[in-house]
All heavy atoms as a GROMACS GRO file, in nm:
protein
  608
    1MET      N    1  -2.028   9.142   5.509
    1MET     CA    2  -2.136   9.086   5.587
    1MET      C    3  -2.075   8.989   5.689
    1MET      O    4  -1.989   8.911   5.658
    1MET     CB    5  -2.235   9.012   5.496
    1MET     CG    6  -2.351   8.955   5.574
    1MET     SD    7  -2.479   8.876   5.477
    1MET     CE    8  -2.554   9.019   5.406
    2LEU      N    9  -2.125   8.998   5.809
    2LEU     CA   10  -2.082   8.907   5.913
    2LEU      C   11  -2.156   8.775   5.898
    2LEU      O   12  -2.255   8.765   5.826
    2LEU     CB   13  -2.108   8.969   6.050
    2LEU     CG   14  -2.046   9.108   6.072
    2LEU    CD1   15  -2.087   9.164   6.207
    2LEU    CD2   16  -1.895   9.102   6.062
    3THR      N   17  -2.113   8.672   5.967
    3THR     CA   18  -2.168   8.538   5.946
    3THR      C   19  -2.315   8.525   5.981
    3THR      O   20  -2.384   8.442   5.926
    3THR     CB   21  -2.088   8.435   6.028
    3THR    OG1   22  -2.092   8.472   6.166
    3THR    CG2   23  -1.947   8.424   5.980
    4ASN      N   24  -2.368   8.605   6.069
    4ASN     CA   25  -2.508   8.590   6.110
    4ASN      C   26  -2.604   8.678   6.030
    4ASN      O   27  -2.720   8.688   6.065
    4ASN     CB   28  -2.523   8.619   6.258
    4ASN     CG   29  -2.496   8.764   6.290
    4ASN    OD1   30  -2.459   8.842   6.204
    4ASN    ND2   31  -2.516   8.802   6.414
    5GLY      N   32  -2.556   8.744   5.926
    5GLY     CA   33  -2.643   8.827   5.844
    5GLY      C   34  -2.636   8.974   5.878
    5GLY      O   35  -2.698   9.056   5.812
    6THR      N   36  -2.563   9.010   5.980
    6THR     CA   37  -2.547   9.151   6.016
    6THR      C   38  -2.436   9.210   5.930
    6THR      O   39  -2.333   9.148   5.909
    6THR     CB   40  -2.511   9.166   6.164
    6THR    OG1   41  -2.614   9.108   6.242
    6THR    CG2   42  -2.496   9.311   6.203
    7THR      N   43  -2.459   9.329   5.881
    7THR     CA   44  -2.361   9.397   5.797
    7THR      C   45  -2.299   9.511   5.876
    7THR      O   46  -2.367   9.579   5.952
    7THR     CB   47  -2.428   9.450   5.670
    7THR    OG1   48  -2.488   9.341   5.602
    7THR    CG2   49  -2.329   9.517   5.578
    8SER      N   50  -2.169   9.531   5.857
    8SER     CA   51  -2.102   9.641   5.926
    8SER      C   52  -2.034   9.732   5.825
    8SER      O   53  -1.997   9.689   5.716
    8SER     CB   54  -1.998   9.587   6.025
    8SER     OG   55  -1.896   9.519   5.956
    9HIS      N   56  -2.019   9.856   5.863
    9HIS     CA   57  -1.953   9.954   5.779
    9HIS      C   58  -1.885  10.055   5.872
    9HIS      O   59  -1.951  10.119   5.953
    9HIS     CB   60  -2.055  10.024   5.690
    9HIS     CG   61  -1.993  10.114   5.590
    9HIS    ND1   62  -1.933  10.065   5.476
    9HIS    CD2   63  -1.980  10.247   5.586
    9HIS    CE1   64  -1.887  10.166   5.406
    9HIS    NE2   65  -1.914  10.278   5.471
   10TYR      N   66  -1.754  10.063   5.862
   10TYR     CA   67  -1.678  10.155   5.946
   10TYR      C   68  -1.596  10.250   5.862
   10TYR      O   69  -1.535  10.212   5.763
   10TYR     CB   70  -1.582  10.078   6.039
   10TYR     CG   71  -1.651  10.007   6.151
   10TYR    CD1   72  -1.673   9.869   6.145
   10TYR    CD2   73  -1.695  10.075   6.263
   10TYR    CE1   74  -1.736   9.803   6.248
   10TYR    CE2   75  -1.760  10.009   6.367
   10TYR     CZ   76  -1.780   9.873   6.358
   10TYR     OH   77  -1.843   9.808   6.460
   11ASP      N   78  -1.593  10.376   5.903
   11ASP     CA   79  -1.506  10.479   5.845
   11ASP      C   80  -1.520  10.489   5.694
   11ASP      O   81  -1.423  10.511   5.622
   11ASP     CB   82  -1.359  10.452   5.881
   11ASP     CG   83  -1.336  10.452   6.030
   11ASP    OD1   84  -1.406  10.527   6.101
   11ASP    OD2   85  -1.250  10.376   6.076
   12GLY      N   86  -1.641  10.476   5.643
   12GLY     CA   87  -1.661  10.484   5.499
   12GLY      C   88  -1.692  10.625   5.453
   12GLY      O   89  -1.608  10.694   5.400
   13PHE      N   90  -1.814  10.667   5.477
   13PHE     CA   91  -1.856  10.800   5.433
   13PHE      C   92  -1.807  10.908   5.528
   13PHE      O   93  -1.776  11.019   5.487
   13PHE     CB   94  -2.008  10.807   5.422
   13PHE     CG   95  -2.062  10.712   5.320
   13PHE    CD1   96  -2.138  10.604   5.358
   13PHE    CD2   97  -2.034  10.728   5.186
   13PHE    CE1   98  -2.188  10.514   5.265
   13PHE    CE2   99  -2.083  10.640   5.090
   13PHE     CZ  100  -2.160  10.533   5.130
   14VAL      N  101  -1.802  10.876   5.655
   14VAL     CA  102  -1.757  10.972   5.756
   14VAL      C  103  -1.648  10.904   5.839
   14VAL      O  104  -1.669  10.795   5.892
   14VAL     CB  105  -1.874  11.014   5.849
   14VAL    CG1  106  -1.827  11.111   5.955
   14VAL    CG2  107  -1.989  11.072   5.768
   15ASN      N  108  -1.533  10.965   5.848
   15ASN     CA  109  -1.423  10.907   5.927
   15ASN      C  110  -1.463  10.895   6.074
   15ASN      O  111  -1.532  10.981   6.127
   15ASN     CB  112  -1.297  10.992   5.914
   15ASN     CG  113  -1.232  10.977   5.779
   15ASN    OD1  114  -1.250  10.875   5.711
   15ASN    ND2  115  -1.157  11.077   5.739
   16TYR      N  116  -1.419  10.787   6.135
   16TYR     CA  117  -1.439  10.760   6.278
   16TYR      C  118  -1.586  10.733   6.313
   16TYR      O  119  -1.628  10.754   6.425
   16TYR     CB  120  -1.385  10.875   6.364
   16TYR     CG  121  -1.247  10.917   6.325
   16TYR    CD1  122  -1.224  11.038   6.262
   16TYR    CD2  123  -1.138  10.833   6.346
   16TYR    CE1  124  -1.096  11.077   6.224
   16TYR    CE2  125  -1.010  10.870   6.308
   16TYR     CZ  126  -0.990  10.992   6.247
   16TYR     OH  127  -0.863  11.029   6.209
   17PHE      N  128  -1.662  10.686   6.216
   17PHE     CA  129  -1.804  10.659   6.239
   17PHE      C  130  -1.837  10.521   6.184
   17PHE      O  131  -1.791  10.485   6.076
   17PHE     CB  132  -1.890  10.766   6.168
   17PHE     CG  133  -2.032  10.769   6.213
   17PHE    CD1  134  -2.065  10.831   6.331
   17PHE    CD2  135  -2.131  10.709   6.138
   17PHE    CE1  136  -2.197  10.836   6.374
   17PHE    CE2  137  -2.262  10.712   6.179
   17PHE     CZ  138  -2.296  10.776   6.297
   18GLY      N  139  -1.914  10.444   6.259
   18GLY     CA  140  -1.947  10.308   6.215
   18GLY      C  141  -2.096  10.280   6.221
   18GLY      O  142  -2.170  10.345   6.294
   19THR      N  143  -2.137  10.181   6.144
   19THR     CA  144  -2.277  10.140   6.138
   19THR      C  145  -2.285   9.988   6.133
   19THR      O  146  -2.207   9.924   6.065
   19THR     CB  147  -2.346  10.196   6.011
   19THR    OG1  148  -2.330  10.336   6.008
   19THR    CG2  149  -2.493  10.162   6.010
   20LEU      N  150  -2.379   9.933   6.206
   20LEU     CA  151  -2.411   9.790   6.200
   20LEU      C  152  -2.560   9.779   6.171
   20LEU      O  153  -2.639   9.852   6.229
   20LEU     CB  154  -2.380   9.722   6.334
   20LEU     CG  155  -2.234   9.715   6.374
   20LEU    CD1  156  -2.221   9.685   6.523
   20LEU    CD2  157  -2.162   9.608   6.294
   21PHE      N  158  -2.598   9.690   6.079
   21PHE     CA  159  -2.741   9.674   6.054
   21PHE      C  160  -2.774   9.531   6.016
   21PHE      O  161  -2.688   9.454   5.977
   21PHE     CB  162  -2.792   9.773   5.949
   21PHE     CG  163  -2.742   9.750   5.809
   21PHE    CD1  164  -2.813   9.670   5.721
   21PHE    CD2  165  -2.624   9.810   5.766
   21PHE    CE1  166  -2.768   9.650   5.591
   21PHE    CE2  167  -2.578   9.790   5.637
   21PHE     CZ  168  -2.651   9.711   5.549
   22HIS      N  169  -2.902   9.498   6.033
   22HIS     CA  170  -2.952   9.364   6.002
   22HIS      C  171  -3.088   9.381   5.934
   22HIS      O  172  -3.167   9.465   5.972
   22HIS     CB  173  -2.968   9.284   6.131
   22HIS     CG  174  -2.974   9.136   6.110
   22HIS    ND1  175  -3.084   9.073   6.060
   22HIS    CD2  176  -2.883   9.040   6.133
   22HIS    CE1  177  -3.061   8.943   6.053
   22HIS    NE2  178  -2.939   8.921   6.097
   23TYR      N  179  -3.113   9.300   5.832
   23TYR     CA  180  -3.236   9.310   5.754
   23TYR      C  181  -3.360   9.265   5.830
   23TYR      O  182  -3.353   9.180   5.919
   23TYR     CB  183  -3.225   9.226   5.627
   23TYR     CG  184  -3.117   9.272   5.534
   23TYR    CD1  185  -3.006   9.193   5.509
   23TYR    CD2  186  -3.125   9.396   5.472
   23TYR    CE1  187  -2.906   9.235   5.422
   23TYR    CE2  188  -3.025   9.439   5.386
   23TYR     CZ  189  -2.916   9.359   5.362
   23TYR     OH  190  -2.818   9.402   5.277
   24LEU      N  191  -3.475   9.322   5.790
   24LEU     CA  192  -3.606   9.279   5.837
   24LEU      C  193  -3.678   9.213   5.720
   24LEU      O  194  -3.674   9.262   5.608
   24LEU     CB  195  -3.688   9.400   5.885
   24LEU     CG  196  -3.631   9.478   6.002
   24LEU    CD1  197  -3.716   9.602   6.028
   24LEU    CD2  198  -3.622   9.392   6.126
   25PHE      N  199  -3.744   9.101   5.747
   25PHE     CA  200  -3.814   9.025   5.643
   25PHE      C  201  -3.963   9.018   5.673
   25PHE      O  202  -4.003   9.013   5.789
   25PHE     CB  203  -3.760   8.881   5.637
   25PHE     CG  204  -3.613   8.873   5.608
   25PHE    CD1  205  -3.521   8.866   5.712
   25PHE    CD2  206  -3.566   8.874   5.478
   25PHE    CE1  207  -3.385   8.858   5.685
   25PHE    CE2  208  -3.431   8.866   5.450
   25PHE     CZ  209  -3.340   8.858   5.554
   26ASN      N  210  -4.044   9.011   5.566
   26ASN     CA  211  -4.187   8.992   5.586
   26ASN      C  212  -4.224   8.844   5.568
   26ASN      O  213  -4.135   8.760   5.554
   26ASN     CB  214  -4.269   9.083   5.493
   26ASN     CG  215  -4.260   9.043   5.347
   26ASN    OD1  216  -4.198   8.944   5.310
   26ASN    ND2  217  -4.324   9.122   5.263
   27TYR      N  218  -4.352   8.815   5.566
   27TYR     CA  219  -4.400   8.676   5.560
   27TYR      C  220  -4.362   8.604   5.432
   27TYR      O  221  -4.363   8.481   5.428
   27TYR     CB  222  -4.552   8.672   5.580
   27TYR     CG  223  -4.628   8.740   5.470
   27TYR    CD1  224  -4.680   8.666   5.365
   27TYR    CD2  225  -4.646   8.877   5.471
   27TYR    CE1  226  -4.749   8.729   5.262
   27TYR    CE2  227  -4.715   8.941   5.369
   27TYR     CZ  228  -4.766   8.866   5.265
   27TYR     OH  229  -4.833   8.928   5.164
   28THR      N  230  -4.327   8.678   5.325
   28THR     CA  231  -4.288   8.613   5.200
   28THR      C  232  -4.136   8.593   5.191
   28THR      O  233  -4.086   8.536   5.095
   28THR     CB  234  -4.332   8.696   5.078
   28THR    OG1  235  -4.260   8.820   5.076
   28THR    CG2  236  -4.482   8.721   5.079
   29GLY      N  237  -4.064   8.643   5.290
   29GLY     CA  238  -3.919   8.634   5.289
   29GLY      C  239  -3.853   8.753   5.221
   29GLY      O  240  -3.732   8.756   5.203
   30LYS      N  241  -3.934   8.852   5.184
   30LYS     CA  242  -3.882   8.971   5.118
   30LYS      C  243  -3.824   9.068   5.220
   30LYS      O  244  -3.881   9.089   5.327
   30LYS     CB  245  -3.994   9.041   5.040
   30LYS     CG  246  -3.947   9.162   4.964
   30LYS     CD  247  -4.060   9.222   4.883
   30LYS     CE  248  -4.006   9.342   4.806
   30LYS     NZ  249  -4.112   9.406   4.728
   31VAL      N  250  -3.709   9.126   5.187
   31VAL     CA  251  -3.648   9.228   5.273
   31VAL      C  252  -3.735   9.353   5.263
   31VAL      O  253  -3.760   9.405   5.154
   31VAL     CB  254  -3.504   9.259   5.228
   31VAL    CG1  255  -3.446   9.373   5.311
   31VAL    CG2  256  -3.416   9.136   5.240
   32ILE      N  257  -3.782   9.401   5.378
   32ILE     CA  258  -3.868   9.519   5.378
   32ILE      C  259  -3.809   9.636   5.456
   32ILE      O  260  -3.868   9.742   5.463
   32ILE     CB  261  -4.007   9.486   5.434
   32ILE    CG1  262  -3.997   9.432   5.575
   32ILE    CG2  263  -4.079   9.387   5.344
   32ILE    CD1  264  -4.127   9.433   5.650
   33GLY      N  265  -3.694   9.615   5.515
   33GLY     CA  266  -3.631   9.722   5.592
   33GLY      C  267  -3.509   9.670   5.665
   33GLY      O  268  -3.459   9.561   5.636
   34ALA      N  269  -3.463   9.749   5.759
   34ALA     CA  270  -3.346   9.710   5.838
   34ALA      C  271  -3.351   9.779   5.973
   34ALA      O  272  -3.418   9.881   5.990
   34ALA     CB  273  -3.217   9.748   5.766
   35ILE      N  274  -3.282   9.720   6.068
   35ILE     CA  275  -3.265   9.782   6.198
   35ILE      C  276  -3.115   9.807   6.212
   35ILE      O  277  -3.033   9.726   6.170
   35ILE     CB  278  -3.320   9.692   6.311
   35ILE    CG1  279  -3.317   9.764   6.445
   35ILE    CG2  280  -3.248   9.559   6.317
   35ILE    CD1  281  -3.396   9.693   6.553
   36SER      N  282  -3.079   9.923   6.267
   36SER     CA  283  -2.937   9.959   6.267
   36SER      C  284  -2.895  10.028   6.396
   36SER      O  285  -2.977  10.071   6.476
   36SER     CB  286  -2.907  10.051   6.149
   36SER     OG  287  -2.973  10.175   6.166
   37CYS      N  288  -2.765  10.037   6.410
   37CYS     CA  289  -2.701  10.109   6.520
   37CYS      C  290  -2.581  10.181   6.461
   37CYS      O  291  -2.503  10.122   6.386
   37CYS     CB  292  -2.657  10.012   6.629
   37CYS     SG  293  -2.577  10.093   6.768
   38ALA      N  294  -2.567  10.309   6.491
   38ALA     CA  295  -2.456  10.387   6.439
   38ALA      C  296  -2.393  10.468   6.551
   38ALA      O  297  -2.460  10.507   6.646
   38ALA     CB  298  -2.505  10.480   6.328
   39GLY      N  299  -2.264  10.492   6.538
   39GLY     CA  300  -2.195  10.572   6.639
   39GLY      C  301  -2.047  10.581   6.611
   39GLY      O  302  -1.998  10.529   6.511
   40PRO      N  303  -1.975  10.647   6.700
   40PRO     CA  304  -1.831  10.662   6.683
   40PRO      C  305  -1.761  10.526   6.683
   40PRO      O  306  -1.787  10.441   6.769
   40PRO     CB  307  -1.789  10.743   6.805
   40PRO     CG  308  -1.914  10.806   6.857
   40PRO     CD  309  -2.024  10.713   6.820
   41THR      N  310  -1.674  10.505   6.586
   41THR     CA  311  -1.603  10.378   6.571
   41THR      C  312  -1.532  10.337   6.699
   41THR      O  313  -1.539  10.221   6.741
   41THR     CB  314  -1.501  10.388   6.457
   41THR    OG1  315  -1.570  10.424   6.338
   41THR    CG2  316  -1.430  10.255   6.433
   42GLU      N  317  -1.464  10.430   6.762
   42GLU     CA  318  -1.385  10.397   6.882
   42GLU      C  319  -1.471  10.347   6.997
   42GLU      O  320  -1.426  10.272   7.081
   42GLU     CB  321  -1.303  10.518   6.927
   42GLU     CG  322  -1.386  10.636   6.971
   42GLU     CD  323  -1.305  10.762   6.992
   42GLU    OE1  324  -1.211  10.786   6.916
   42GLU    OE2  325  -1.338  10.836   7.085
   43ARG      N  326  -1.598  10.384   7.002
   43ARG     CA  327  -1.687  10.337   7.108
   43ARG      C  328  -1.761  10.210   7.066
   43ARG      O  329  -1.801  10.131   7.151
   43ARG     CB  330  -1.788  10.446   7.144
   43ARG     CG  331  -1.721  10.562   7.215
   43ARG     CD  332  -1.815  10.674   7.248
   43ARG     NE  333  -1.933  10.627   7.320
   43ARG     CZ  334  -2.045  10.698   7.330
   43ARG    NH1  335  -2.054  10.815   7.272
   43ARG    NH2  336  -2.148  10.651   7.397
   44MET      N  337  -1.778  10.190   6.936
   44MET     CA  338  -1.854  10.073   6.889
   44MET      C  339  -1.769   9.946   6.880
   44MET      O  340  -1.817   9.838   6.911
   44MET     CB  341  -1.917  10.102   6.754
   44MET     CG  342  -2.031  10.202   6.762
   44MET     SD  343  -2.111  10.230   6.605
   44MET     CE  344  -2.189  10.072   6.576
   45ARG      N  345  -1.646   9.958   6.838
   45ARG     CA  346  -1.562   9.838   6.819
   45ARG      C  347  -1.550   9.752   6.944
   45ARG      O  348  -1.563   9.630   6.935
   45ARG     CB  349  -1.425   9.877   6.765
   45ARG     CG  350  -1.427   9.913   6.619
   45ARG     CD  351  -1.285   9.922   6.564
   45ARG     NE  352  -1.280   9.992   6.439
   45ARG     CZ  353  -1.285   9.934   6.319
   45ARG    NH1  354  -1.296   9.804   6.311
   45ARG    NH2  355  -1.280  10.006   6.209
   46PRO      N  356  -1.525   9.810   7.063
   46PRO     CA  357  -1.509   9.724   7.181
   46PRO      C  358  -1.636   9.646   7.220
   46PRO      O  359  -1.627   9.542   7.282
   46PRO     CB  360  -1.471   9.822   7.293
   46PRO     CG  361  -1.423   9.945   7.223
   46PRO     CD  362  -1.495   9.950   7.092
   47ILE      N  363  -1.753   9.697   7.183
   47ILE     CA  364  -1.878   9.630   7.220
   47ILE      C  365  -1.952   9.577   7.097
   47ILE      O  366  -2.072   9.553   7.100
   47ILE     CB  367  -1.969   9.723   7.302
   47ILE    CG1  368  -2.001   9.851   7.224
   47ILE    CG2  369  -1.907   9.755   7.436
   47ILE    CD1  370  -2.108   9.936   7.290
   48ARG      N  371  -1.878   9.557   6.989
   48ARG     CA  372  -1.937   9.514   6.862
   48ARG      C  373  -2.020   9.386   6.877
   48ARG      O  374  -2.132   9.379   6.826
   48ARG     CB  375  -1.826   9.493   6.760
   48ARG     CG  376  -1.876   9.446   6.626
   48ARG     CD  377  -1.759   9.434   6.532
   48ARG     NE  378  -1.801   9.374   6.408
   48ARG     CZ  379  -1.732   9.380   6.297
   48ARG    NH1  380  -1.617   9.444   6.295
   48ARG    NH2  381  -1.775   9.323   6.188
   49LYS      N  382  -1.970   9.286   6.945
   49LYS     CA  383  -2.042   9.160   6.959
   49LYS      C  384  -2.176   9.182   7.031
   49LYS      O  385  -2.278   9.127   6.990
   49LYS     CB  386  -1.959   9.056   7.033
   49LYS     CG  387  -2.034   8.923   7.046
   49LYS     CD  388  -1.950   8.813   7.102
   49LYS     CE  389  -2.020   8.683   7.121
   49LYS     NZ  390  -2.158   8.666   7.090
   50THR      N  391  -2.178   9.263   7.134
   50THR     CA  392  -2.301   9.292   7.206
   50THR      C  393  -2.402   9.362   7.116
   50THR      O  394  -2.520   9.328   7.114
   50THR     CB  395  -2.272   9.379   7.330
   50THR    OG1  396  -2.180   9.310   7.414
   50THR    CG2  397  -2.398   9.411   7.407
   51ILE      N  398  -2.354   9.459   7.039
   51ILE     CA  399  -2.442   9.531   6.946
   51ILE      C  400  -2.498   9.436   6.841
   51ILE      O  401  -2.618   9.434   6.815
   51ILE     CB  402  -2.368   9.649   6.878
   51ILE    CG1  403  -2.327   9.753   6.981
   51ILE    CG2  404  -2.455   9.712   6.770
   51ILE    CD1  405  -2.233   9.860   6.926
   52VAL      N  406  -2.412   9.354   6.783
   52VAL     CA  407  -2.455   9.258   6.680
   52VAL      C  408  -2.558   9.161   6.739
   52VAL      O  409  -2.661   9.134   6.676
   52VAL     CB  410  -2.334   9.180   6.622
   52VAL    CG1  411  -2.380   9.061   6.540
   52VAL    CG2  412  -2.247   9.272   6.539
   53ASP      N  413  -2.533   9.110   6.858
   53ASP     CA  414  -2.627   9.016   6.922
   53ASP      C  415  -2.763   9.082   6.943
   53ASP      O  416  -2.868   9.021   6.916
   53ASP     CB  417  -2.573   8.966   7.055
   53ASP     CG  418  -2.454   8.873   7.040
   53ASP    OD1  419  -2.428   8.826   6.927
   53ASP    OD2  420  -2.385   8.848   7.142
   54ASN      N  421  -2.763   9.209   6.988
   54ASN     CA  422  -2.889   9.280   7.012
   54ASN      C  423  -2.962   9.314   6.884
   54ASN      O  424  -3.085   9.299   6.876
   54ASN     CB  425  -2.864   9.408   7.094
   54ASN     CG  426  -2.832   9.377   7.238
   54ASN    OD1  427  -2.889   9.287   7.297
   54ASN    ND2  428  -2.740   9.452   7.295
   55ILE      N  429  -2.890   9.358   6.782
   55ILE     CA  430  -2.953   9.389   6.653
   55ILE      C  431  -3.009   9.262   6.590
   55ILE      O  432  -3.121   9.262   6.537
   55ILE     CB  433  -2.852   9.457   6.558
   55ILE    CG1  434  -2.823   9.598   6.606
   55ILE    CG2  435  -2.904   9.459   6.415
   55ILE    CD1  436  -2.714   9.667   6.527
   56THR      N  437  -2.935   9.154   6.597
   56THR     CA  438  -2.980   9.027   6.540
   56THR      C  439  -3.107   8.978   6.610
   56THR      O  440  -3.205   8.942   6.545
   56THR     CB  441  -2.870   8.920   6.550
   56THR    OG1  442  -2.756   8.968   6.477
   56THR    CG2  443  -2.915   8.787   6.492
   57ALA      N  444  -3.105   8.978   6.742
   57ALA     CA  445  -3.222   8.933   6.818
   57ALA      C  446  -3.343   9.021   6.789
   57ALA      O  447  -3.454   8.970   6.770
   57ALA     CB  448  -3.190   8.933   6.967
   58SER      N  449  -3.322   9.150   6.783
   58SER     CA  450  -3.433   9.242   6.755
   58SER      C  451  -3.490   9.222   6.616
   58SER      O  452  -3.612   9.219   6.597
   58SER     CB  453  -3.385   9.388   6.770
   58SER     OG  454  -3.345   9.412   6.903
   59SER      N  455  -3.403   9.208   6.517
   59SER     CA  456  -3.451   9.191   6.380
   59SER      C  457  -3.522   9.056   6.363
   59SER      O  458  -3.622   9.048   6.292
   59SER     CB  459  -3.338   9.205   6.278
   59SER     OG  460  -3.246   9.101   6.292
   60GLN      N  461  -3.474   8.953   6.431
   60GLN     CA  462  -3.541   8.824   6.424
   60GLN      C  463  -3.679   8.831   6.489
   60GLN      O  464  -3.776   8.776   6.436
   60GLN     CB  465  -3.455   8.716   6.490
   60GLN     CG  466  -3.333   8.681   6.409
   60GLN     CD  467  -3.238   8.587   6.481
   60GLN    OE1  468  -3.248   8.566   6.602
   60GLN    NE2  469  -3.144   8.532   6.408
   61TYR      N  470  -3.689   8.901   6.599
   61TYR     CA  471  -3.817   8.917   6.668
   61TYR      C  472  -3.917   8.993   6.580
   61TYR      O  473  -4.031   8.950   6.561
   61TYR     CB  474  -3.798   8.990   6.801
   61TYR     CG  475  -3.928   9.021   6.871
   61TYR    CD1  476  -3.996   8.922   6.942
   61TYR    CD2  477  -3.983   9.148   6.864
   61TYR    CE1  478  -4.115   8.950   7.004
   61TYR    CE2  479  -4.103   9.176   6.926
   61TYR     CZ  480  -4.169   9.077   6.997
   61TYR     OH  481  -4.288   9.105   7.058
   62ILE      N  482  -3.873   9.107   6.524
   62ILE     CA  483  -3.960   9.188   6.439
   62ILE      C  484  -4.001   9.109   6.314
   62ILE      O  485  -4.119   9.108   6.276
   62ILE     CB  486  -3.891   9.321   6.400
   62ILE    CG1  487  -3.872   9.407   6.525
   62ILE    CG2  488  -3.972   9.395   6.294
   62ILE    CD1  489  -3.781   9.526   6.505
   63SER      N  490  -3.905   9.042   6.250
   63SER     CA  491  -3.936   8.963   6.131
   63SER      C  492  -4.037   8.854   6.162
   63SER      O  493  -4.130   8.830   6.083
   63SER     CB  494  -3.808   8.902   6.073
   63SER     OG  495  -3.722   9.002   6.024
   64LYS      N  496  -4.022   8.789   6.275
   64LYS     CA  497  -4.116   8.684   6.314
   64LYS      C  498  -4.255   8.743   6.334
   64LYS      O  499  -4.354   8.684   6.292
   64LYS     CB  500  -4.068   8.615   6.442
   64LYS     CG  501  -4.152   8.498   6.484
   64LYS     CD  502  -4.093   8.426   6.603
   64LYS     CE  503  -4.180   8.308   6.643
   64LYS     NZ  504  -4.126   8.237   6.758
   65ARG      N  505  -4.263   8.860   6.394
   65ARG     CA  506  -4.392   8.927   6.415
   65ARG      C  507  -4.456   8.966   6.281
   65ARG      O  508  -4.578   8.977   6.271
   65ARG     CB  509  -4.376   9.051   6.502
   65ARG     CG  510  -4.335   9.026   6.646
   65ARG     CD  511  -4.446   8.966   6.725
   65ARG     NE  512  -4.565   9.048   6.714
   65ARG     CZ  513  -4.649   9.074   6.810
   65ARG    NH1  514  -4.626   9.025   6.929
   65ARG    NH2  515  -4.755   9.148   6.790
   66LEU      N  516  -4.372   8.988   6.180
   66LEU     CA  517  -4.422   9.021   6.046
   66LEU      C  518  -4.456   8.897   5.965
   66LEU      O  519  -4.492   8.905   5.848
   66LEU     CB  520  -4.317   9.105   5.971
   66LEU     CG  521  -4.294   9.244   6.027
   66LEU    CD1  522  -4.174   9.309   5.960
   66LEU    CD2  523  -4.418   9.330   6.009
   67GLY      N  524  -4.440   8.778   6.027
   67GLY     CA  525  -4.479   8.653   5.963
   67GLY      C  526  -4.366   8.576   5.897
   67GLY      O  527  -4.389   8.473   5.835
   68TYR      N  528  -4.243   8.625   5.911
   68TYR     CA  529  -4.130   8.556   5.850
   68TYR      C  530  -4.103   8.424   5.921
   68TYR      O  531  -4.103   8.418   6.044
   68TYR     CB  532  -4.005   8.643   5.854
   68TYR     CG  533  -3.882   8.575   5.800
   68TYR    CD1  534  -3.868   8.550   5.665
   68TYR    CD2  535  -3.780   8.536   5.885
   68TYR    CE1  536  -3.756   8.486   5.615
   68TYR    CE2  537  -3.666   8.474   5.836
   68TYR     CZ  538  -3.655   8.449   5.701
   68TYR     OH  539  -3.544   8.387   5.652
   69VAL      N  540  -4.079   8.320   5.844
   69VAL     CA  541  -4.043   8.189   5.898
   69VAL      C  542  -3.898   8.163   5.858
   69VAL      O  543  -3.864   8.167   5.740
   69VAL     CB  544  -4.134   8.078   5.840
   69VAL    CG1  545  -4.091   7.942   5.891
   69VAL    CG2  546  -4.278   8.107   5.874
   70ALA      N  547  -3.813   8.139   5.956
   70ALA     CA  548  -3.671   8.114   5.929
   70ALA      C  549  -3.656   8.003   5.826
   70ALA      O  550  -3.727   7.904   5.829
   70ALA     CB  551  -3.598   8.077   6.056
   71GLY      N  552  -3.565   8.023   5.733
   71GLY     CA  553  -3.541   7.923   5.631
   71GLY      C  554  -3.599   7.962   5.496
   71GLY      O  555  -3.566   7.903   5.395
   72LEU      N  556  -3.688   8.064   5.494
   72LEU     CA  557  -3.737   8.113   5.366
   72LEU      C  558  -3.620   8.173   5.290
   72LEU      O  559  -3.533   8.236   5.348
   72LEU     CB  560  -3.844   8.221   5.384
   72LEU     CG  561  -3.983   8.178   5.422
   72LEU    CD1  562  -4.072   8.301   5.440
   72LEU    CD2  563  -4.043   8.088   5.315
   73ARG      N  564  -3.621   8.156   5.161
   73ARG     CA  565  -3.515   8.214   5.079
   73ARG      C  566  -3.529   8.366   5.076
   73ARG      O  567  -3.638   8.418   5.056
   73ARG     CB  568  -3.524   8.158   4.938
   73ARG     CG  569  -3.412   8.204   4.852
   73ARG     CD  570  -3.420   8.138   4.718
   73ARG     NE  571  -3.329   8.207   4.631
   73ARG     CZ  572  -3.314   8.182   4.504
   73ARG    NH1  573  -3.383   8.086   4.449
   73ARG    NH2  574  -3.230   8.248   4.431
   74MET      N  575  -3.418   8.436   5.100
   74MET     CA  576  -3.421   8.581   5.100
   74MET      C  577  -3.452   8.633   4.962
   74MET      O  578  -3.391   8.592   4.864
   74MET     CB  579  -3.287   8.638   5.149
   74MET     CG  580  -3.286   8.788   5.161
   74MET     SD  581  -3.138   8.855   5.235
   74MET     CE  582  -3.026   8.849   5.097
   75GLN      N  583  -3.547   8.724   4.952
   75GLN     CA  584  -3.580   8.788   4.825
   75GLN      C  585  -3.524   8.929   4.824
   75GLN      O  586  -3.513   8.993   4.927
   75GLN     CB  587  -3.731   8.794   4.805
   75GLN     CG  588  -3.796   8.657   4.800
   75GLN     CD  589  -3.946   8.668   4.785
   75GLN    OE1  590  -4.001   8.775   4.767
   75GLN    NE2  591  -4.012   8.555   4.795
   76GLN      N  592  -3.489   8.976   4.707
   76GLN     CA  593  -3.433   9.110   4.695
   76GLN      C  594  -3.539   9.216   4.718
   76GLN      O  595  -3.658   9.190   4.706
   76GLN     CB  596  -3.370   9.128   4.557
   76GLN     CG  597  -3.251   9.038   4.537
   76GLN     CD  598  -3.187   9.061   4.401
   76GLN    OE1  599  -3.238   9.134   4.320
   76GLN    NE2  600  -3.074   8.999   4.380
   77LEU      N  601  -3.492   9.336   4.748
   77LEU     CA  602  -3.582   9.450   4.769
   77LEU      C  603  -3.670   9.474   4.649
   77LEU      O  604  -3.637   9.457   4.539
   77LEU     CB  605  -3.502   9.578   4.800
   77LEU     CG  606  -3.433   9.578   4.936
   77LEU    CD1  607  -3.343   9.700   4.946
   77LEU    CD2  608  -3.536   9.582   5.047
   0.00000   0.00000   0.00000
């Protein structure tokens, strides 16, 4: 897991393929889903920070629309 809550996975199940994702929370702080980006590792690594920033901003926006208030304790699925 990266420091901002985004998780990355490279070359695990499929060689040369990577995934970045960030959780979505509802109004109770429960994880209800995730938003992700997947693609070839060689194309994702150079722009990783941009992807992480966009996924993080998007998940925070969606979570806020679902009633999540930052600082709630994360609940398991």
